[in-house]
N, C-alpha and C positions, 0 to 999 in steps of 0.2 A: 370185633366188627359185627355190625348188623346190616344184613341183606335190606331191611325195610328202611334204616337210616340211610343206607347208600342209594337205595332207588329215591328217596325222597330228595336228598342233596342233589343227584344228578338233574332230576326233573327242576328243582328251583334254580340250578346253575343255568339250564336252558332258557329258562324263564327270563333270568335277569338278563342274559346275553339279549334278548327280544329287545330290551329296553332302550339298547342304544342306537339301534336304527329306528325305532319307534319315536325316540326323541327328535330324531331327524326329521321326521313326516311334521311331528309337533310344531318345531321350528321352521320348517320348511314351507309350511301353510300360513304362517304369520309372517313372512317378510314377502317383498315385491317378487312378482314372476321371473323377473331377471337375475334374481339371486336363488331361485327355488332348488336348481340342482347345486350348486355350489354349497350350500346350506347343508343338505342331505348328505353328500358327499363327505363333507368335513368331519361329521360325527362318525360315518362309516370307518373313514381312514384313521382316525384317531383311536377307534377300537383296535384296528389291525396293529398300529405302533404301538401302543401301550400294551398290546399282548406279548410282544417280542420283550420290551422293556422288562415287564413284569417277571418274565421268565427268565431272564438273565441276571437283574439285579433287583428288582422291586421287592419282590416277594422275600428274598434273603434280608432285605434291610428294614422290612417290617416286622417278619415273623421268625427272623434268624434269631440266635442267641443276643442279647441284649446288652449294649455297652451303656453302663450306668442309666439303664431306663431311658436314654436319649435316642438312640438308633441301633438298628442290628447290624452284626457282622456281615461278612461275605462270605460264609462258610457254606450257604446254600445256594452260591453263584451258578446261573445256568441250572438249577434245581441239582445241582450236585448232593448226593447223599440223601434224595428223596426218590423213593419207591413206592410201586402200588401197593406194597405190602407193609408200609409203615403206617401204621395207626395213627388218626388224629381222633382222639375220643373214639368214637364207633365207626369212624369214615376213614380212608387211607388219606394220607396227607397229600397225595396227588389231588384227590379231589377236594380237599380243603383249599389247595391253591389254586384251582380252576373255578372255584366259587367266589374266593377274593378276587380273582382276575377281573371279575365282572365289574366290580365296586370301583377299582382301580381304573378301569376302562372309562366308564361312563361318566366319572368325575369331571376329567378335563372337557370333555365332551358337552357338560353342562354350560360351561362357560362360551361355547360358542354364540349363545343367544345374546351376549354382552355385545360383543363387536361384530355381530353379522352384517354383512354387505358390505364391508370394507377391510376385511382383513386378507393379508396376503398369505397364499396358499403355504408355501415355503416357510414362512415365519411362523405359520400356525403349528407345524409339524415340530419344528424345532422348540417353540414355547411349551407344547405339549409334554415333550420329552423332559424338559427341564424343570418345568413345573410340578410334574409327577415325582421326579427326583428330590428336589428342593424343598418343596412345600407337602405334597399329599404324603409322602414316604414318612417324615419326621412325625406328622400328626397322627397318623394310623399307627405307628408304632408307639408313641405316648398313650394312644388310649385302648388299642387292641392286642398290642403284645401282652402277655401274663407278666412281665417285668416292666412294662410302661409306667413313666413316672406319674401321668395323671390317672392311669388306672390304678396306681398305687395309692393315691389319696382318696379313691372311693368315687371317682366319676365314672360314669356308667353312660353307654351308646350302643343301644341293642344293634341296630342295623345300619347306622352311618348319619345320624342326624349333626354330629360335630366332624366326624372325619369326611362325610360326603358334602353334606350341603351348606353347613357353614362355611368350611374350606372353599367350596367352589362359589359360593355366593358373593361373599366378601372378596374374593379374588377376581371376580366378574365386576364390582363395583371398582377395585383398582383399575381393571382393564377398561372399562368405559372411560374413566377419567384419562389415563395415557392415551387411547388411541383415538380419544377426541370424537366429535358426534359427525353423524353421517351427512353429506351434503344434501341441501334441500332445496326445491323450487328448480330443477333442472330438467332440460328436455332430454328423455332418455333415447336414444337410437337402438331402436329393436330390430336387430337383423336376421334376416331369414335368406341365407344363401347369397342371393345375388342382388335383393331388394331390400331398403331400409324403411320402416315405419317409425315416424315419430310419435311415441306415446308419452304422454304427461302422467306421472305417477308421484303420488304423495306416498311419504316414508309410512306413515300409519297405516295403510290399507293392506289386510290381508289378502294373498292372492289365492289362496285355497281353504276357505274354512272347513270343509268336509276333510282335508288332510288334518286340520289341527283337531278335530273330534276322533278322528281315528288315531291319530297319535297320542291323544290323552287316553283314549280306551285300551289301547295296547300297552301304554305304561301302567294304567290300573291293573290289567292282568298280570303284567312282568312282575308289579310290585308285590304279589303274593309269594314270588321266590324271594324277592329282595328282602323281604320282613319276616315271613314264617321260615323261609329257610334258614334265617339266621339262628334260628334253635339247633341247628346242625345235627337235628334228630327228627324222627316221625312220632313226636308225642304230644301231650296235651299243651307244651309251651307253643310248639308250632301253631295248634288251632288258636290258640289265644291269639297269638302274634296275626294271625291269619283274621280274624274276626275283627280286631280292633282296628287293622289295616282299613278294611273295607267299609266301617263306618264311619272312620275319621274323614276318609276320600268323600263319602257321601254327605256327610254334615259340612264340611267345607264347600264343596260345590253347592250345596242350599245356600249357605250363608253367603258366599260371592254372587249368586244370583240375585238374593234380595239387595244386596248392597248395590248392585247395578240397577236393579229395579226402582230403588229409591232415589239413587243420584242421577241416573240417567234415564229414567222414564221407561226403560225397555230391559228385558231379562235377555242379556246378550249369549247368544251361543258360545262365541270365544271365550267369555267372561266364565261359564259354567264350566268349560273344558278346563282353564287355567285354574279355578277354584278347586276341582277335583285333584289337581294335581299338587296345588298347596297343601291340601289335605294329607297327602300321603307323603308329603315331605314332613309336615309337623309331626307325624305319628311314628316316623320311622325311627329316632332315638327311643322311644317310649313303647314301641309294639308289645315288647316281650317283658313289660313292667308295670303297666296299669290294668285296670279293669274296663269293662265294655263302657260303661257311663262316662268313667273319665275321658276315654276315648272320643267319645261324641263332645265332650266339651272341647277338647284341644282342638278338634277339626273345625267346630262352628269358630271359635275364636281366632283360628288360623286364617279363615275365610276372611274376616273381617279386617284383622291386622294388615294382611298382604293386600287386600283391595284398597285400602287408605293408603298405604305408602307408595303402592304403584302409582295412585292416583296424585300423590304430592310429588311424585318424580316426574310424571307427564306434563302436570299443569304448573308446577313451581319450582321445579330446579331445570338446570341448565345440563343435567347428566343424562346422556343419550346411551341408558342400559337397552338396546334395541327391544330386546322381548323381557324385559324387568327380572332377570335373573337373580338380583339381589333382593327385590322385594318378595319373589316368591321362593326362593331356595336359600338365600341368606337370611332373611327375616323369618321364613317359616322353620328352617332348621334350628334357628336362635330360640324362636318360642318354643318349639317342641323339646330341644334340650334342656331348657329351665322348666318346662312343665312336667318333665319326669322327676324333677327333684320335688315337686309340689306332689305329684298324684301317684307315684310309684306306692304298689301295695305288697306286701310281704307274701300274701297267699298266692300272688302270681308267679314271683320268682325270685323271692327271698329278700327283697330291699323294701324298705318303707320310705316313702319320702315326707315332706313338712307336714302334711295335712293327716298323716298318721302316724304323727308323734316322732319324726327323726330330722329335725332342722339340718343336720349335718350333711344330709344329703344334697339337700339346696344349696348349701356352701360349696361341696364339692361342684356341683354342675357349674354355679357361678365361677369358680375358679376356672374351670376347664375352659368355657366360653370366653373369659376374660383373658386367657391366655391365647388361645386359637384365633379369635377375631383379629388382633392386632398383627399375630404371625403371617396369617394368609393374606391379609390386606397389606400391610408395608413390605412383606416378601416379594408379593406379586407384583407390586408398584415398581420396586426396586429392579426386579429382574426385567419387567418389561422395558423401563428405562434404559437399562444395560443394552439389552437385546436390539434396542431399536437404532444403537450406535453401528451395529454389524450388520443387520439385517431389517432393512425399514418394515414397520409393521402392517402400513396401509399401502393399498394399491394407488396407483395415481389417480388423479382426480377424472381423467379420460376413461380409465379403466373402471373405476366406481360409476361413472353416468352410464357405461356401457352395459354394467352388471357384471357379476362375477362368473356367472354360468359361461359368459362368451370370452370376457378378457383372461380367465383364469384356466379355463377348462376347455373352450372353444365349443362348447355345445350348450343346446336350449332346452328347456322343458318341454315344450309344446311347439312342433314344427308346422307354423302356420302356411297354409298353401294360399 
């Protein structure tokens, strides 16, 4: 047990917890004002629901004794046999449980951006529980359990590029396809107590850009806990992950800004904020394995790749991934997970990638993403199709036109007198 390690991981856990409500503000600023409250509260309530699920069976199925490297048993159900005195490395296992909870909670919340403005609240809660149990838990066990089969073949994921971002991003793509596009060109009844205002809105116009910037800044802040905290100790590896995280985020924010400047003629505030988040996504699997210079390359390329894919999605496809979860998290996580197979260097954390003489590491990363991508996409697609038979995914057209704030929660973001 180390007091210093416990202090740092406690701090990191709190930082990562902040990321889920920060994500709510980030997403909330991007949607139309009639869906601002619903988008933020969806992220918050997912955190609360998953906290309960993680304590009951999620943690046990991920980190409990492994059954053939595929799934954990239920011997730790309800945190049975876990005490504050049980060490996990130099920290108590109860603290490790709390730290991992933050990852489990934010992952389904990331998908809110794919079907924002049209998902039924009750169905979202059911889907979040089922998705965590059937999709997230197996992937996390394969990659992060000491006896998981993907870890056994050599695949590495420092803080969740595969487990969190690829899983959420490709599941979000499936969700966007199943749920379908938003209604467009409708007249929105904006109700304020006894009076009604007719407000014409376009789906593409964010309601509150300062919220977007605030959310991105808080995500950047919290991500230091996400990545540097994954060292699980207050040591030089945590420092390295902290610095690589910061530089990759900065590099992606700059490259996204330049892409917007070239393509659209202006440096978009929203685009810069999104670019920063993309850089954080891309460095997540590699933060504890790569050098500072490699982190800059990973971030710069992440901003370009995700920008181009988001532009393709918006301009040339019929996919209505509302807030580009697939382009940012799916493809950002995919690039970062492959990049660690290229740029990992043993002087940081004992693992070399292709560029340092170990092509086997790249092969292991390609196998991991080659398994997780179809598992997340197909599994989520089938789960949503099945769920829709018992609990409709979408609100009614009338409720969608009115906005989820009023139709689902009976509340408004702004009380207009």
